[in-house]
N, C-alpha and C positions, 0 to 999 in steps of 0.2 A: 843453474839462472837463479837461484835464489840469492847466491853470493852475490852476483850482478846486482841484483835489484836493490839489496841491502846496500850496497858500495852508491848506486845511483843516491839513493835515498838521504845517505849519509853526507852525499857531495851537495846535494840541494840544502839540506840541514845546515850544513857549515858554511853556505854561501848566504843563506838568510840570516845566521847569526852574524857575519861578516856587514851584510848590509845594516843588520838593526844597530850593531855596533859604531858603523861608520855616520849612520842618521843622528842617535840618540846619545852616545858619549860626549859629545861636545854641549849636548843641552845639557846633560846631568853634570858634567862639570861645571859648566858655568852657573848655574843655578847653586851649587854646592860654595863657589867663589862668592856669589851675591850672599849668600846664606852666612857667611864665614866673615865676609865686610860689613853686614850689617850686627852682625853679634859682636865684632869687634868695635863698631861705632857706637852701640847701645852702651857697652862698656865703657868705652871712652867717656860718652856723655854724662853718666852717672858718676864717673869720677871726678869729672869735671866740675859738676852740679856739688858734691860731697865737698871738692874743695872750695867752691867759691860759697859754700852756707858755714864753712868753718871761717875763713877769712871773714865775712859778714859778722859770726857768732863772736870772734874777736874784736873785731871794732867796735862792736855795740857794747859790749864788756868795756875797752877803754872809754867808751862814752860816758859810761854811766859811771866811772871812775872820776873821770873829768868833773862832772856835774857834780859829785859828792865832795871834790877838793875845790869848788866853787871858782873851776877855769871853764866859762861857758865857751872861749874860743877853743881850745882844745876840745871841747865836748861836740862843737858844733863838725869841727873837721873830721871827727874819727865817726859822728853819726853820719856823715855823706858819703864816707868809705863803705860803712856799712850799708847805705842805700844803694851807692853805686855796685858793690860785689853781691850785694844778695839779693833774695825775689822773694815775692810772695810775703810772708809775716816778717820776715826782717827787715826787706825794705819800708816796709808801710810803717813799722814800729818806729825804724830809724828816722824816717821824715817825720812823722809824729812828734820825737824828740826835738826833731831841727825844728818846727813848728812852735815848742814851748819856748825854745831857747828864742826865736826871732818875737814872741808874745812879751817876753821878759826887758826885749830892746825894745819896746815899743814900736815894732815894725809888723804892723798887722796885716798889712796887705800880702808881704811874704807868709805870713805865718797862714795866711788863708789859703794862700797858692799850696802851699806845703801839705796843707790837711788835704786839699782836694787830689795834691797829687798821691798822697797816701791811699785815699778812699779808691783811687782807678787801681795804686799797685796791689792791694790787697786780696789776698785770695779768700780769705774767710769773711763773710758777711758780716759778722760782728766787730772786727776791726773797720772795714769799708765804711761802718754807717755809723759808727764811734765818730771816725776821723770828720766825715760827711756832717754830722752832727754839731760838733766841736767848729768848724767854720763857720756855721750858721750864726752860734754865739757870736763867734767874734765879728760879724757885720750887724747884728741884732740891732745897735744903737745908729747906725750909718745907712745900712741899704734900705731902699722902697720895699713897702709892705709885699709888693708884687713878687719881688726877686725872691725875698725871704720864704714865700709860700711855693713859689716854684723849686726851692730846694727841698723844701722840708713836705712837699705832697707824697712824692715817691717813699720817703722813709717812713712815714706816718700809716702807711698801708697795712693791715693787720698781718701779713707773712713776711713782714721784716721783722729782724732779731730786737731791734729797740725803736717798735714803732709807738710804745707809749711816752718813750723820752722826747720821738718826734713830735707826738702830739702835743705833749706838753708844751714844748717850745712855739709849736703852733699860738698856743693859747698866750704866750706871755708876747707874742709878736701883736696879736689883736690887741691886747690889752693897751699895748704901747700905744697903738695907733688910735685908741678912744672907742674899739668894737667891743664893747664890756659884753653883750648879749653875746655875740659868737664866742666869745672866748669862755664866758659861763657854760655855754652848751658842751665845749670840750672837755673842760675840767668835772662836769656832771657825768660824762662817759667816764671819765678816768676813774672817778667814784665807783663806779659800777661796773667797771670793766672785771674780765675773771682772771685776766694773767697780767693784771696791773702791779709793778711792784710797791710795798706797803710803803715806802718812801713818798713817791709819786702820788698814791693813794690820798696819803695825810695831807701833802702840799693843795692838792686839787680841793678837799673838804675846806681848808682854809682859805683857799683862793674863792671858793663859791660862797662862803661866809662873807668873806670882806665884800665883794661884790652887791650880795644882796642887801648889804648896810652902808652900801656908798663910799665905804671906807678903800676906794681903789687907788688913792693916789700913792704911787711909788710901789703899788703891788706886785708890777712886773720883776722890778730889780728885787724885791725882798723873794720872789719867789725863784729867780735866777740865782740868786746869791745860796740860797737852802739847797739848790742841786749841786753847786758846786761843791766837789770831794777832794779832801787832800788827795795829793799824788800820791800812786801807790808804789810798793817797792819793785826794784826791777826784778822782772821774771823771764823763764824762757819764752819763745812765741804760744806756744800750747796752753800755759797758764795765762799768760799775757791777754790774750783772747778774751777769755773769760772777764778780766779785769777790764779790758776797753769798753765791756759793756755801757760802763755808768758814765757819760760824756760829763766833760768838766768845762766851764763855762770860762774861767780865765787861768787855764793852766800856766803857772810860773816855769814850771818844769814838765811837760807832760810826760807822764808814766805808761807804758803799754799796760 
């Protein structure tokens, strides 16, 4: 009798295994297939990203070489290719280079749009805010004060990486529109700020003295000219992000 019971139990166990296999093996197989497809897709996407970054890097280098060879047309084409194939830092920096070329060609509105596009494309907040502030500098003499203030207000908040530069630009715009008292207040804050670069602190001190003495004629232009720095050397995006921290008022060939 024991053998009979054992045989029956074995058959029942076998039936349970078969039912389990029929129920779950297709599910497990499907999960494995999905996991394999996901892994292959991730690998393919990573490979594509690397390939695109390599293309953008090569195109960006060609653009810099063309600039050094005084070939703005060739440089613009190369930077356009880099902006199209790249993303994040390379795309933003290439667009900024195109904006610099547009400034040299007196195409200010085109340059403003390119800087705006660069600010949107940049994943790094330093590069994004640098592009946005450069766009403001190009509009400083023509756009209404309200528009300048609207552009600079979010950039001038304390948590933004280039807030001191944006605040200085706010003060310049106020000076240009005769709002000397409001401009002076910002310059005083820049003088006393804890994390304000020394160059901005010094310019703020000079501006406050000029306002107090009444010698404000042309002060905004003088401060803006002092804020403009020579183009930086071409560098990889990681280093260019730090270099882009200083806005350039009139970038003949904007370097990242």
